[in-house]
C-alpha positions as CSV (number, residue, x, y, z in Angstrom):
1,M,0.1,-0.2,-0.4
2,V,3.1,2.5,-0.2
3,L,2.5,3.4,-3.4
4,L,-0.5,4.5,-2.6
5,L,0.1,6.7,-0.2
6,S,3.0,8.2,-1.6
7,L,1.5,9.0,-4.5
8,C,2.7,12.7,-5.4
9,P,2.6,15.0,-8.3
10,D,6.2,14.6,-9.4
11,A,4.5,11.1,-9.8
12,R,6.0,10.8,-13.9
13,A,3.5,8.5,-16.3
14,Q,4.8,6.4,-18.5
15,N,3.8,5.3,-22.1
16,G,0.3,4.4,-21.1
17,I,-1.7,5.8,-18.4
18,N,-0.2,6.0,-14.6
19,A,-2.2,4.0,-12.2
20,P,-1.4,2.4,-8.9
21,Y,-4.3,0.4,-8.6
22,S,-3.0,-2.3,-11.7
23,Q,0.3,-3.2,-9.5
24,F,-1.9,-5.3,-7.4
25,G,-2.1,-9.5,-10.0
26,V,-2.1,-8.8,-13.4
27,G,-3.3,-5.3,-13.4
28,M,-6.3,-4.1,-13.7
29,G,-9.2,-4.6,-17.0
30,N,-11.8,-3.1,-18.8
31,Q,-13.7,-5.2,-19.5
32,P,-17.2,-5.2,-21.4
33,Y,-16.1,-0.7,-21.3
34,N,-13.5,-0.7,-23.6
35,M,-16.3,-1.7,-26.4
36,P,-17.4,2.3,-27.8
37,F,-20.8,0.1,-28.4
38,A,-21.1,-1.6,-24.7
39,A,-20.0,1.6,-23.1
40,M,-22.4,3.5,-24.6
41,T,-25.1,1.5,-23.1
42,G,-23.4,1.1,-19.3
43,G,-21.9,-2.7,-20.4
44,A,-25.4,-3.9,-21.0
45,V,-24.6,-6.3,-23.2
46,Y,-25.2,-9.9,-23.1
47,A,-28.7,-10.1,-24.4
48,R,-27.8,-8.0,-27.1
49,S,-26.2,-9.4,-30.9
50,G,-26.7,-7.8,-34.2
51,Y,-26.0,-8.7,-37.5
52,N,-23.4,-5.8,-38.8
53,F,-21.5,-5.9,-35.6
54,V,-19.4,-7.9,-32.6
55,N,-20.1,-8.4,-29.3
56,P,-17.5,-11.0,-28.3
57,F,-19.2,-10.8,-24.2
58,N,-21.9,-13.1,-25.2
59,P,-20.9,-15.6,-27.9
60,A,-24.3,-16.5,-28.8
61,S,-24.6,-13.0,-30.2
62,Y,-22.7,-14.3,-33.3
63,A,-25.4,-16.0,-34.4
64,A,-26.9,-13.0,-35.4
65,I,-24.5,-12.7,-38.8
66,Q,-26.1,-12.7,-41.9
67,P,-25.2,-15.1,-44.3
68,A,-23.4,-14.2,-47.3
69,S,-22.0,-11.1,-45.2
70,F,-18.3,-10.5,-43.7
71,V,-18.1,-8.4,-40.1
72,F,-14.8,-6.1,-39.6
73,D,-15.3,-4.7,-36.3
74,I,-12.3,-2.0,-35.0
75,G,-12.4,0.4,-31.7
76,F,-10.3,3.8,-30.4
77,N,-10.2,4.9,-28.2
78,V,-8.8,8.1,-25.7
79,D,-8.5,8.3,-21.8
80,M,-8.4,11.0,-19.8
81,N,-7.9,10.0,-15.7
82,R,-7.5,12.2,-13.2
83,I,-5.9,10.1,-10.2
84,S,-6.4,11.9,-6.5
85,T,-5.7,11.4,-3.0
86,P,-6.4,14.0,0.4
87,S,-3.4,15.8,-0.4
88,A,-2.4,15.6,-4.0
89,S,-3.3,14.7,-7.6
90,L,-2.4,13.8,-11.2
91,Y,-3.3,14.0,-15.2
92,D,-2.6,12.3,-17.6
93,A,-3.6,10.9,-21.2
94,D,-3.4,8.2,-22.9
95,A,-4.5,6.6,-27.2
96,N,-5.0,3.1,-28.4
97,I,-6.7,0.8,-30.1
98,G,-9.7,-0.1,-27.7
99,Y,-10.2,-3.7,-30.3
100,L,-10.1,-5.6,-33.2
101,A,-12.6,-8.1,-33.7
102,F,-14.2,-10.9,-37.3
103,A,-17.1,-12.6,-38.1
104,F,-18.6,-14.5,-40.5
105,P,-20.5,-17.2,-41.4
106,I,-19.3,-20.7,-41.6
107,L,-22.8,-22.2,-42.4
108,K,-26.2,-20.6,-42.5
109,W,-26.9,-21.8,-38.8
110,W,-22.7,-21.8,-37.2
111,K,-21.0,-18.3,-37.6
112,T,-18.4,-18.1,-36.3
113,S,-15.8,-15.2,-35.2
114,V,-11.9,-14.5,-33.7
115,G,-10.7,-10.8,-32.5
116,L,-8.0,-9.4,-30.2
117,L,-9.3,-7.5,-27.2
118,P,-7.3,-5.9,-24.3
119,Y,-7.6,-8.4,-20.6
120,S,-5.4,-6.1,-18.9
121,D,-2.5,-3.8,-18.1
122,I,-0.2,-2.5,-15.2
123,N,1.8,0.4,-15.8
124,Y,2.4,3.0,-12.5
125,E,6.0,4.2,-11.3
126,S,5.9,6.0,-7.8
127,V,8.5,7.3,-5.4
128,L,9.0,7.3,-2.1
129,F,11.4,9.4,0.1
130,N,12.1,8.3,3.2
131,E,13.5,11.2,4.7
132,P,15.3,10.0,8.7
133,D,17.0,6.9,6.5
134,A,18.4,8.7,3.5
135,V,15.9,6.2,0.8
136,K,14.1,6.9,-2.2
137,T,12.5,3.9,-3.3
138,R,11.0,3.6,-6.6
139,Y,7.9,0.9,-7.9
140,E,7.6,1.0,-11.2
141,G,5.3,-1.9,-13.6
142,T,4.6,-2.1,-16.8
143,G,3.4,-4.5,-19.5
144,A,0.0,-5.7,-20.8
145,V,-2.1,-9.0,-21.2
146,N,-3.9,-10.0,-24.2
147,Q,-7.4,-12.2,-25.1
148,F,-7.4,-13.7,-28.5
149,Y,-10.5,-15.2,-29.5
150,W,-11.8,-17.8,-31.5
151,G,-15.8,-17.8,-30.6
152,N,-18.4,-20.6,-32.6
153,A,-22.6,-20.2,-32.1
154,F,-24.7,-21.6,-33.6
155,N,-28.9,-22.0,-34.1
156,I,-30.8,-24.3,-31.5
157,V,-34.6,-22.8,-32.4
158,S,-35.6,-20.2,-34.5
159,S,-39.4,-20.4,-35.7
160,S,-41.8,-18.3,-37.6
161,N,-43.3,-15.8,-34.9
162,G,-39.8,-14.8,-34.0
163,T,-39.2,-17.3,-31.1
164,S,-35.1,-18.4,-31.6
165,L,-32.1,-19.4,-29.1
166,Q,-28.6,-19.7,-30.0
167,A,-26.0,-20.9,-28.0
168,G,-22.0,-20.1,-28.4
169,F,-18.6,-20.4,-26.8
170,N,-15.1,-18.3,-26.8
171,I,-12.0,-19.8,-26.4
172,N,-9.7,-17.1,-24.9
173,Y,-6.1,-17.6,-25.3
174,L,-4.8,-14.7,-23.0
175,M,-1.0,-13.8,-23.5
176,G,1.1,-10.9,-22.7
177,S,3.9,-10.3,-19.6
178,V,4.1,-8.1,-16.4
179,V,7.3,-6.4,-15.8
180,R,7.5,-5.1,-12.0
181,G,10.3,-3.7,-10.0
182,I,11.3,-2.4,-7.1
183,T,14.7,0.2,-6.5
184,Y,16.1,1.2,-3.2
185,D,18.6,4.4,-4.1
186,F,19.9,5.1,-1.3
187,Q,21.5,9.0,-0.8
188,G,24.1,9.2,1.4
189,D,28.2,9.2,0.9
190,D,28.8,5.6,2.9
191,S,28.5,3.0,0.1
192,T,30.6,0.6,2.3
193,Y,27.4,-0.6,4.6
194,F,24.8,1.3,2.2
195,L,24.0,-0.2,-1.4
196,D,21.7,-0.4,-3.4
197,S,19.5,-2.5,-4.4
198,R,16.1,-3.8,-6.9
199,R,13.8,-6.4,-7.1
200,E,12.9,-6.9,-10.6
201,K,10.3,-9.9,-11.6
202,T,9.0,-10.9,-15.7
203,T,5.3,-11.9,-15.3
204,R,4.8,-14.9,-18.3
205,I,1.3,-14.8,-19.7
206,R,0.1,-18.0,-22.3
207,N,-3.4,-19.4,-21.2
208,F,-6.1,-20.6,-22.6
209,T,-9.8,-19.6,-20.8
210,F,-13.4,-20.6,-22.2
211,D,-16.9,-18.8,-22.7
212,L,-20.2,-20.3,-22.5
213,G,-23.4,-18.5,-24.0
214,L,-27.3,-18.5,-25.1
215,L,-29.4,-15.9,-26.4
216,Y,-33.3,-16.5,-26.3
217,N,-36.0,-13.7,-28.1
218,Q,-39.7,-14.4,-27.2
219,P,-41.7,-11.7,-29.3
220,L,-44.2,-10.7,-26.7
221,S,-46.7,-9.3,-28.5
222,S,-46.6,-8.1,-32.7
223,K,-45.3,-4.1,-30.5
224,Y,-42.6,-6.0,-27.8
225,T,-40.1,-8.6,-27.5
226,L,-37.9,-10.4,-25.0
227,E,-34.3,-11.1,-25.4
228,V,-32.4,-12.7,-23.0
229,G,-28.5,-13.7,-22.8
230,L,-27.0,-15.5,-20.3
231,V,-23.2,-16.1,-19.7
232,C,-21.0,-18.4,-17.8
233,R,-16.9,-18.0,-18.1
234,T,-15.4,-21.5,-16.6
235,P,-13.3,-21.9,-13.8
236,Q,-9.6,-22.0,-14.5
237,A,-6.5,-23.1,-12.8
238,M,-3.2,-21.7,-14.3
239,S,0.2,-22.0,-14.9
240,V,2.4,-18.8,-15.3
241,T,6.3,-18.6,-15.6
242,D,8.0,-15.9,-13.6
243,A,11.7,-15.3,-13.2
244,A,13.1,-13.3,-11.0
245,A,15.9,-10.9,-9.5
246,V,17.2,-9.5,-6.0
247,Y,20.6,-8.3,-6.2
248,T,22.3,-5.1,-4.7
249,F,24.7,-2.3,-7.5
250,M,26.9,0.1,-7.0
251,T,26.2,3.3,-9.9
252,R,29.4,5.1,-10.6
253,N,29.3,7.7,-13.9
254,G,26.4,6.7,-14.5
255,V,27.7,3.1,-14.9
256,E,25.7,0.7,-12.7
257,Y,28.7,-2.9,-11.4
258,L,26.9,-5.3,-10.2
259,I,28.3,-6.3,-6.8
260,D,25.8,-9.7,-5.6
261,T,23.2,-11.4,-6.1
262,V,20.8,-12.0,-3.8
263,F,18.0,-14.1,-5.4
264,P,18.3,-16.7,-6.8
265,R,21.7,-17.6,-5.4
266,T,22.0,-20.3,-7.6
267,G,19.9,-22.3,-10.2
268,S,17.8,-21.0,-12.8
269,N,15.6,-18.0,-11.9
270,E,12.7,-19.4,-13.5
271,Y,9.9,-20.6,-11.4
272,K,5.9,-21.0,-11.9
273,S,3.3,-19.5,-10.0
274,T,-0.7,-19.8,-10.4
275,L,-3.4,-18.0,-12.0
276,E,-6.9,-18.6,-10.8
277,Q,-10.1,-17.7,-12.9
278,P,-13.2,-17.9,-10.5
279,L,-16.4,-19.6,-12.1
280,A,-18.8,-16.5,-13.3
281,V,-22.6,-16.2,-14.2
282,G,-23.8,-13.3,-16.1
283,V,-27.8,-12.7,-16.9
284,G,-29.1,-10.1,-19.5
285,L,-32.3,-9.2,-20.0
286,A,-33.9,-6.4,-22.6
287,L,-37.8,-5.3,-23.8
288,L,-37.1,-4.2,-27.5
289,G,-40.5,-2.2,-28.4
290,H,-42.1,-1.3,-31.8
291,N,-38.1,-2.3,-33.4
292,R,-37.8,1.5,-32.3
293,W,-36.4,1.7,-29.0
294,R,-34.7,-1.2,-26.4
295,V,-34.4,-1.0,-23.1
296,S,-31.4,-3.1,-21.3
297,T,-30.3,-4.0,-18.2
298,D,-27.3,-6.5,-17.4
299,M,-26.5,-8.2,-13.3
300,E,-23.0,-10.5,-13.3
301,W,-21.1,-12.1,-10.1
302,S,-18.1,-14.0,-9.3
303,A,-16.1,-15.3,-6.3
304,W,-13.7,-12.7,-7.2
305,K,-13.1,-10.1,-10.6
306,G,-10.6,-11.2,-12.5
307,L,-7.1,-13.4,-12.1
308,K,-6.1,-14.4,-8.8
309,Y,-2.4,-14.5,-8.8
310,T,-0.3,-16.7,-5.9
311,E,3.9,-17.0,-6.3
312,N,5.5,-19.8,-6.0
313,A,8.9,-18.2,-5.2
314,S,11.0,-19.6,-2.4
315,F,11.9,-15.8,-1.9
316,N,9.3,-13.8,-1.5
317,I,10.0,-11.0,-4.2
318,F,7.6,-8.3,-3.7
319,G,6.9,-8.9,0.0
320,Q,3.4,-9.5,0.7
321,S,0.1,-8.4,-1.0
322,T,-2.5,-6.5,0.5
323,L,-5.3,-6.8,-2.2
324,S,-7.5,-9.7,-0.4
325,Y,-9.9,-11.6,-2.9
326,D,-13.6,-11.3,-2.6
327,S,-16.7,-11.6,-4.8
328,Y,-17.9,-9.7,-7.1
329,S,-20.9,-8.6,-9.0
330,R,-22.2,-5.4,-11.8
331,Y,-24.6,-4.2,-12.5
332,S,-25.9,-2.1,-16.1
333,L,-28.4,-0.7,-17.2
334,G,-28.9,0.7,-20.8
335,M,-31.3,2.3,-22.9
336,Q,-31.2,3.2,-26.7
337,W,-33.3,4.7,-29.6
338,L,-32.7,2.5,-32.6
339,G,-33.8,5.3,-35.2
340,N,-36.1,4.1,-38.1
341,K,-32.9,2.1,-40.7
342,D,-35.8,2.7,-43.6
343,A,-36.1,6.5,-43.1
344,T,-36.0,8.7,-46.1
345,K,-33.4,11.6,-44.1
346,Y,-30.4,10.9,-42.5
347,M,-31.5,11.8,-38.8
348,H,-34.1,10.0,-38.1
349,R,-31.6,6.8,-39.0
350,I,-29.4,7.5,-36.7
351,A,-29.8,6.0,-33.0
352,F,-28.7,7.0,-29.2
353,S,-27.3,5.3,-26.2
354,G,-27.5,6.2,-22.4
355,G,-26.0,3.9,-19.6
356,L,-26.0,3.5,-16.1
357,H,-22.8,0.4,-14.5
358,C,-21.6,0.1,-11.2
359,D,-19.7,-2.4,-10.4
360,R,-18.8,-3.7,-6.5
361,G,-16.0,-5.6,-5.8
362,L,-13.4,-4.6,-7.9
363,M,-10.5,-5.5,-5.7
364,Y,-10.2,-5.8,-2.1
365,L,-6.9,-3.7,0.3
366,S,-6.3,-5.9,3.9
367,T,-5.6,-2.5,5.4
368,S,-8.8,-1.1,4.3
369,N,-11.3,-4.2,4.9
370,E,-13.9,-2.0,2.0
371,P,-14.1,-3.1,-1.5
372,I,-12.6,-0.7,-4.1
373,N,-15.9,-0.3,-6.1
374,E,-16.9,1.4,-9.9
375,V,-19.6,3.8,-10.4
376,G,-20.2,5.6,-14.7
377,F,-21.9,6.2,-17.1
378,G,-21.6,6.3,-21.3
379,L,-23.5,7.9,-24.1
380,G,-23.4,7.9,-27.4
381,A,-24.5,7.3,-31.4
382,S,-24.6,5.1,-34.0
383,L,-24.3,7.1,-37.2
384,P,-25.2,4.3,-40.5
385,M,-23.4,3.9,-43.4
386,R,-23.3,2.3,-46.3
387,K,-26.9,2.1,-46.4
388,G,-27.5,1.4,-43.3
389,R,-25.2,-1.9,-42.9
390,S,-22.2,-0.6,-41.3
391,L,-21.9,1.3,-38.1
392,L,-20.2,4.3,-37.1
393,N,-19.7,4.2,-33.2
394,I,-19.3,7.6,-31.3
395,G,-19.5,7.2,-27.4
396,V,-17.9,9.3,-24.4
397,A,-18.1,7.4,-21.0
398,Y,-16.7,8.3,-17.3
399,S,-16.0,5.8,-14.6
400,R,-14.7,6.6,-10.8
401,F,-13.4,4.0,-9.3
402,G,-11.7,3.4,-5.4
403,N,-10.9,5.0,-2.3
404,A,-11.9,9.0,-1.1
405,D,-10.3,8.7,1.9
406,L,-6.9,6.4,-0.2
407,L,-6.6,7.1,-3.7
408,T,-9.7,8.0,-6.3
409,N,-9.2,7.7,-10.4
410,S,-11.7,9.6,-12.1
411,C,-11.6,8.6,-16.1
412,T,-13.1,10.2,-19.2
413,T,-12.9,8.0,-22.3
414,I,-13.8,9.1,-26.3
415,S,-14.3,6.2,-28.1
416,L,-14.8,5.7,-32.2
417,S,-15.3,2.6,-33.3
418,I,-15.9,0.9,-37.1
419,A,-18.1,-1.6,-38.0
420,S,-18.5,-2.4,-41.7
421,C,-20.2,-5.2,-42.5
422,E,-19.8,-6.8,-46.5
423,S,-21.6,-9.1,-48.8
424,W,-19.7,-12.0,-50.0
425,F,-19.7,-14.2,-52.3
426,V,-23.1,-12.1,-54.4
427,K,-23.1,-12.3,-57.3
428,R,-24.0,-8.8,-59.4
429,K,-27.3,-9.6,-62.1
430,Y,-27.0,-6.5,-64.7
431,D,-29.8,-5.8,-67.6
């Protein structure tokens, strides 16, 4: 916790946003809010599907892709963060590619999708100066975990009255590396008894996870349709590779000289640690009215958020973690005005979205015994292109998480995505 308490105005950001909370586990994740179509509706995604965009958060949604079509979906984000403690604050900003996804049919009843999504990232740097001991301690970490997925969806039931049932699954491959370091820099002149030292560790992640999804559509009348989504992330126990070193060094004329290796004393510096993904269940409900508006809500529960990291080194590289794992839940409410795709005026074909979300238990810090929660909202518009088969989504989202007595993070995100829906193998007819 000393990093969070020592955040000060002269902390310097690296490439990306300086995010002190990302020091724990394998970093902070931002799914599903990293995709514009989800952020604009407050993250209400489990009961949502469409023929001209990709929704990887419920793999059954790929079944909505039309025959002889190919969907290319890409998103971009600009994040503007303000990190605040009771005594100081820091502003930071970053732009990045949010995701990349494709979807297309294999058979009439079988659709598939592949894509690359950010899963979590680590990026922090802070300095603590202990004046009595004249020691400057620098905490720093960089890295990211990305999720490559291959998803498949199947039409199970499709009746003439509009009732339908789809099922799907994602095979996810998590890949990335995370580098952490702590440097103890003694400011005094005596180097005989006080040597600078560094602890550093690289964690390499190469693991598979699995998602399951269902989508059910039931017309209630000629004007209203009920949509229900169910998602399950299966529990997984995974192994990761850590490479660590602890050593003392001396700096002369800007050059570092190794003095002694504390870890490892002998043999390899690599060892195996573990990651655990808990069982997670999400439910989505949506009501579609007159094909003009849609109200949706999501609820998600899991034993904890994200991946639980446990270090299995014989030598404790960074000391005891202050992160504990407890229940996580997410609630979202989204509202959409879908527009009229057959309208002659372009403005009448634009869709507008808004939503709210609340995430409870993003993490638990044992020093405060309080959960770190997040609340936020999103707004956006979907602009049709190419006669409505393709979309340009523009959105803005705001979220706030943290502990007011410790550290809070306020983030404003401006996002843009392009979902291009093209026809495949269509024979043109000419008179």
